[in-house]
C-alpha positions as CSV (number, residue, x, y, z in Angstrom):
1,M,-26.1,17.7,1.3
2,F,-24.0,14.6,1.5
3,T,-21.6,15.9,-1.1
4,T,-20.9,18.9,1.1
5,F,-20.5,16.6,4.1
6,L,-18.0,14.5,2.2
7,K,-16.0,17.5,1.0
8,R,-15.8,18.9,4.5
9,I,-14.5,15.6,5.8
10,R,-11.9,15.5,3.1
11,G,-10.9,19.1,3.9
12,T,-10.5,18.3,7.6
13,C,-8.5,15.1,6.7
14,S,-6.2,17.2,4.5
15,L,-5.7,19.8,7.3
16,L,-4.8,17.1,9.8
17,N,-2.5,15.5,7.2
18,L,-0.7,18.8,6.7
19,I,-0.1,19.1,10.4
20,A,1.1,15.4,10.4
21,G,3.5,16.3,7.6
22,I,4.9,19.3,9.4
23,S,5.3,17.2,12.5
24,L,7.2,14.5,10.5
25,V,9.5,17.1,8.9
26,F,10.2,18.6,12.3
27,L,10.9,15.1,13.7
28,M,13.4,14.4,10.9
29,L,15.1,17.8,11.1
30,L,15.4,17.5,14.9
31,T,16.8,14.0,14.7
32,M,19.3,15.0,12.1
33,A,20.4,18.1,14.0
34,D,20.7,16.1,17.2
35,V,22.9,13.4,15.5
36,I,25.1,16.1,14.0
37,L,25.4,18.0,17.2
38,R,26.2,14.8,19.2
39,A,29.3,14.4,17.1
40,F,30.4,17.7,18.5
41,K,29.4,16.8,22.0
42,H,26.4,19.2,22.1
43,P,23.2,17.1,21.9
44,I,19.8,18.9,21.8
45,P,18.2,18.5,25.3
46,G,14.7,16.9,25.1
47,T,15.1,15.4,21.6
48,Y,13.7,12.0,22.8
49,E,10.6,13.7,24.2
50,L,10.0,15.9,21.2
51,V,10.4,12.9,18.8
52,G,7.9,11.0,20.8
53,L,5.4,13.8,20.8
54,A,5.9,14.6,17.2
55,G,5.7,10.9,16.3
56,A,2.3,10.7,18.0
57,V,1.0,13.7,16.1
58,A,2.4,12.4,12.8
59,I,0.8,8.9,13.2
60,G,-2.5,10.0,14.8
61,F,-3.1,13.0,12.4
62,S,-2.3,11.0,9.2
63,M,-4.7,8.2,10.0
64,P,-7.9,9.8,8.7
65,I,-6.5,10.8,5.3
66,T,-5.0,7.3,4.9
67,S,-8.4,5.8,5.6
68,W,-10.1,8.3,3.3
69,F,-7.9,7.1,0.4
70,R,-7.9,3.5,1.6
71,G,-4.1,3.6,1.7
72,H,-3.9,1.1,4.5
73,I,-3.3,-2.5,4.0
74,Y,-6.3,-4.7,3.7
75,V,-6.9,-8.1,2.2
76,D,-10.0,-8.5,0.1
77,F,-9.1,-11.9,-1.4
78,F,-12.0,-13.5,0.5
79,T,-14.6,-10.8,0.2
80,S,-13.9,-10.0,-3.5
81,R,-15.5,-13.4,-4.4
82,F,-18.9,-12.4,-3.1
83,P,-21.6,-10.4,-4.9
84,R,-21.7,-6.7,-4.4
85,R,-24.6,-6.8,-1.9
86,V,-22.7,-9.2,0.4
87,R,-19.5,-7.0,0.1
88,N,-21.5,-3.9,0.9
89,G,-23.0,-5.7,4.0
90,F,-19.5,-6.7,5.1
91,N,-18.3,-3.2,4.6
92,I,-21.2,-1.7,6.5
93,V,-20.7,-4.0,9.5
94,T,-17.0,-3.4,9.6
95,R,-17.4,0.3,9.4
96,L,-20.0,0.3,12.2
97,L,-17.7,-1.7,14.4
98,A,-14.8,0.6,13.6
99,I,-16.9,3.7,14.4
100,G,-17.7,2.2,17.8
101,L,-14.1,1.4,18.4
102,F,-12.8,4.8,17.4
103,L,-15.5,6.6,19.4
104,L,-14.6,4.6,22.4
105,V,-10.8,5.2,22.1
106,G,-11.3,8.9,21.2
107,W,-13.5,9.4,24.2
108,N,-11.0,7.7,26.5
109,L,-8.2,9.8,25.0
110,F,-10.0,12.9,26.1
111,R,-10.6,11.5,29.5
112,F,-6.9,10.5,29.7
113,G,-5.9,14.0,28.5
114,L,-8.0,15.6,31.2
115,D,-6.4,13.3,33.8
116,L,-2.9,14.4,32.5
117,K,-3.9,18.0,32.6
118,N,-5.3,17.8,36.2
119,A,-2.3,15.9,37.4
120,G,0.1,18.4,35.7
121,E,2.0,15.7,33.9
122,V,4.8,17.1,31.8
123,T,7.8,15.7,29.9
124,L,10.9,15.1,32.0
125,T,13.5,17.4,30.4
126,L,11.5,20.2,28.7
127,Q,8.5,20.2,31.0
128,L,6.1,20.2,28.1
129,P,2.5,19.1,29.0
130,F,1.4,15.8,27.5
131,Y,-2.3,16.6,27.3
132,P,-2.4,18.8,24.1
133,V,-1.0,15.9,22.1
134,V,-3.4,13.4,23.7
135,Y,-6.3,15.7,22.9
136,G,-5.1,16.2,19.4
137,V,-4.9,12.4,18.7
138,G,-8.4,12.1,20.3
139,I,-9.7,14.7,17.8
140,A,-8.0,12.7,15.0
141,F,-9.9,9.6,16.2
142,F,-13.2,11.5,16.0
143,V,-12.3,12.7,12.5
144,Q,-11.6,9.0,11.7
145,C,-15.2,8.3,12.8
146,L,-16.4,10.9,10.3
147,V,-14.4,9.3,7.6
148,L,-16.0,6.0,8.3
149,I,-19.4,7.6,8.3
150,G,-18.5,9.0,4.9
151,D,-17.7,5.5,3.8
152,L,-21.2,4.4,4.9
153,V,-22.6,7.3,2.9
154,K,-20.6,6.2,-0.2
155,I,-21.8,2.6,0.3
156,F,-25.4,3.6,0.4
157,R,-25.0,5.9,-2.6
158,G,-23.3,3.1,-4.6
159,E,-20.1,5.1,-4.9
160,Y,-17.9,2.8,-2.7
161,E,-15.4,0.4,-4.3
Protein backbone atom coordinates (compact mmCIF):
# COMPACT_ATOMS: atom_id res chain seq x y z
CA MET A 1 0.00 0.00 0.00
CA PHE A 2 2.73 2.49 0.97
CA THR A 3 4.83 1.48 -2.02
CA THR A 4 1.96 2.44 -4.35
CA PHE A 5 1.51 5.69 -2.42
CA LEU A 6 5.19 6.53 -2.82
CA LYS A 7 5.12 5.66 -6.55
CA ARG A 8 2.14 7.94 -7.11
CA ILE A 9 3.82 10.80 -5.28
CA ARG A 10 6.93 10.28 -7.41
CA GLY A 11 4.81 10.24 -10.59
CA THR A 12 3.04 13.44 -9.60
CA CYS A 13 6.38 15.09 -8.81
CA SER A 14 7.72 14.01 -12.20
CA LEU A 15 4.69 15.47 -13.97
CA LEU A 16 5.08 18.78 -12.16
CA ASN A 17 8.79 18.75 -12.96
CA LEU A 18 8.00 18.22 -16.66
CA ILE A 19 5.72 21.26 -16.58
CA ALA A 20 8.43 23.23 -14.76
CA GLY A 21 10.95 22.22 -17.42
CA ILE A 22 8.66 23.27 -20.25
CA SER A 23 8.08 26.57 -18.47
CA LEU A 24 11.82 27.09 -18.09
CA VAL A 25 12.50 26.35 -21.77
CA PHE A 26 9.68 28.75 -22.72
CA LEU A 27 11.18 31.38 -20.44
CA MET A 28 14.63 31.01 -22.01
CA LEU A 29 13.37 31.03 -25.60
CA LEU A 30 11.13 34.02 -24.96
CA THR A 31 13.95 35.98 -23.34
CA MET A 32 16.33 35.10 -26.16
CA ALA A 33 13.80 36.08 -28.84
CA ASP A 34 13.02 39.34 -27.04
CA VAL A 35 16.70 40.27 -26.79
CA ILE A 36 17.26 39.53 -30.49
CA LEU A 37 14.14 41.40 -31.58
CA ARG A 38 15.05 44.38 -29.38
CA ALA A 39 18.20 44.76 -31.46
CA PHE A 40 15.87 45.29 -34.45
CA LYS A 41 13.62 47.66 -32.44
CA HIS A 42 10.73 45.13 -32.25
CA PRO A 43 10.55 43.83 -28.66
CA ILE A 44 7.94 41.25 -27.72
CA PRO A 45 5.13 42.95 -25.77
CA GLY A 46 4.48 41.41 -22.36
CA THR A 47 7.82 39.61 -22.08
CA TYR A 48 8.34 40.85 -18.53
CA GLU A 49 4.92 39.52 -17.49
CA LEU A 50 5.40 36.16 -19.17
CA VAL A 51 8.86 35.71 -17.67
CA GLY A 52 7.45 36.41 -14.22
CA LEU A 53 4.59 33.95 -14.61
CA ALA A 54 6.79 31.28 -16.20
CA GLY A 55 9.39 31.78 -13.46
CA ALA A 56 6.77 31.22 -10.77
CA VAL A 57 5.67 28.00 -12.48
CA ALA A 58 9.27 26.82 -12.96
CA ILE A 59 10.23 27.42 -9.34
CA GLY A 60 6.99 26.28 -7.71
CA PHE A 61 6.51 23.15 -9.80
CA SER A 62 10.12 21.97 -9.46
CA MET A 63 10.09 22.13 -5.67
CA PRO A 64 8.44 18.74 -4.96
CA ILE A 65 10.83 16.69 -7.13
CA THR A 66 13.80 18.54 -5.65
CA SER A 67 12.58 17.62 -2.19
CA TRP A 68 11.88 14.03 -3.28
CA PHE A 69 15.50 13.56 -4.37
CA ARG A 70 16.76 15.77 -1.53
CA GLY A 71 18.45 17.98 -4.09
CA HIS A 72 18.18 21.06 -1.91
CA ILE A 73 20.98 22.31 0.26
CA TYR A 74 20.99 21.10 3.82
CA VAL A 75 23.66 20.87 6.44
CA ASP A 76 23.78 17.64 8.37
CA PHE A 77 27.12 18.31 10.04
CA PHE A 78 25.45 18.61 13.42
CA THR A 79 22.83 15.87 13.12
CA SER A 80 25.13 13.30 11.50
CA ARG A 81 26.95 12.90 14.83
CA PHE A 82 23.83 11.61 16.58
CA PRO A 83 22.58 8.01 16.64
CA ARG A 84 20.05 6.97 14.01
CA ARG A 85 17.07 7.20 16.40
CA VAL A 86 17.88 10.81 17.29
CA ARG A 87 18.36 11.69 13.59
CA ASN A 88 15.03 10.05 12.80
CA GLY A 89 13.37 12.03 15.58
CA PHE A 90 14.87 15.23 14.24
CA ASN A 91 13.72 14.35 10.70
CA ILE A 92 10.20 13.54 11.90
CA VAL A 93 9.86 16.85 13.77
CA THR A 94 11.21 18.91 10.88
CA ARG A 95 8.97 17.12 8.36
CA LEU A 96 5.89 17.68 10.53
CA LEU A 97 6.73 21.38 10.89
CA ALA A 98 7.33 21.67 7.14
CA ILE A 99 4.01 19.92 6.38
CA GLY A 100 2.24 22.46 8.59
CA LEU A 101 4.03 25.34 6.86
CA PHE A 102 3.35 24.12 3.31
CA LEU A 103 -0.30 23.35 4.12
CA LEU A 104 -0.72 26.86 5.50
CA VAL A 105 1.00 28.53 2.55
CA GLY A 106 -0.82 26.33 0.00
CA TRP A 107 -4.19 27.11 1.58
CA ASN A 108 -3.42 30.83 1.58
CA LEU A 109 -2.32 30.67 -2.05
CA PHE A 110 -5.73 29.22 -2.93
CA ARG A 111 -7.45 31.97 -0.95
CA PHE A 112 -5.25 34.58 -2.66
CA GLY A 113 -5.99 33.04 -6.07
CA LEU A 114 -9.71 33.25 -5.36
CA ASP A 115 -9.32 36.92 -4.38
CA LEU A 116 -7.40 37.58 -7.62
CA LYS A 117 -10.09 35.79 -9.64
CA ASN A 118 -12.95 37.66 -7.98
CA ALA A 119 -11.17 41.00 -8.40
CA GLY A 120 -10.42 40.23 -12.06
CA GLU A 121 -6.69 40.93 -11.60
CA VAL A 122 -4.77 40.56 -14.84
CA THR A 123 -1.31 41.40 -16.13
CA LEU A 124 -0.88 44.94 -17.41
CA THR A 125 0.11 44.40 -21.03
CA LEU A 126 -1.30 41.03 -22.09
CA GLN A 127 -4.32 41.03 -19.75
CA LEU A 128 -3.56 37.46 -18.61
CA PRO A 129 -5.21 36.42 -15.33
CA PHE A 130 -2.88 35.81 -12.39
CA TYR A 131 -5.01 33.29 -10.52
CA PRO A 132 -4.22 30.13 -12.57
CA VAL A 133 -0.52 30.48 -11.76
CA VAL A 134 -1.28 31.12 -8.09
CA TYR A 135 -3.54 28.05 -7.99
CA GLY A 136 -0.85 25.99 -9.73
CA VAL A 137 1.81 26.97 -7.22
CA GLY A 138 -0.67 26.21 -4.43
CA ILE A 139 -1.15 22.72 -5.86
CA ALA A 140 2.63 22.30 -5.99
CA PHE A 141 2.78 23.20 -2.28
CA PHE A 142 0.18 20.53 -1.50
CA VAL A 143 2.20 18.00 -3.50
CA GLN A 144 5.21 19.11 -1.43
CA CYS A 145 3.21 18.09 1.65
CA LEU A 146 2.70 14.65 0.11
CA VAL A 147 6.44 14.38 -0.51
CA LEU A 148 7.07 15.17 3.15
CA ILE A 149 4.47 12.59 4.20
CA GLY A 150 6.33 10.15 1.94
CA ASP A 151 9.52 11.05 3.84
CA LEU A 152 7.75 10.18 7.08
CA VAL A 153 6.68 6.83 5.62
CA LYS A 154 10.29 6.15 4.59
CA ILE A 155 11.53 7.09 8.07
CA PHE A 156 9.10 4.74 9.78
CA ARG A 157 9.93 1.94 7.33
CA GLY A 158 13.66 2.44 7.91
CA GLU A 159 14.30 3.45 4.29
CA TYR A 160 15.23 7.09 4.85
CA GLU A 161 18.87 8.22 4.74
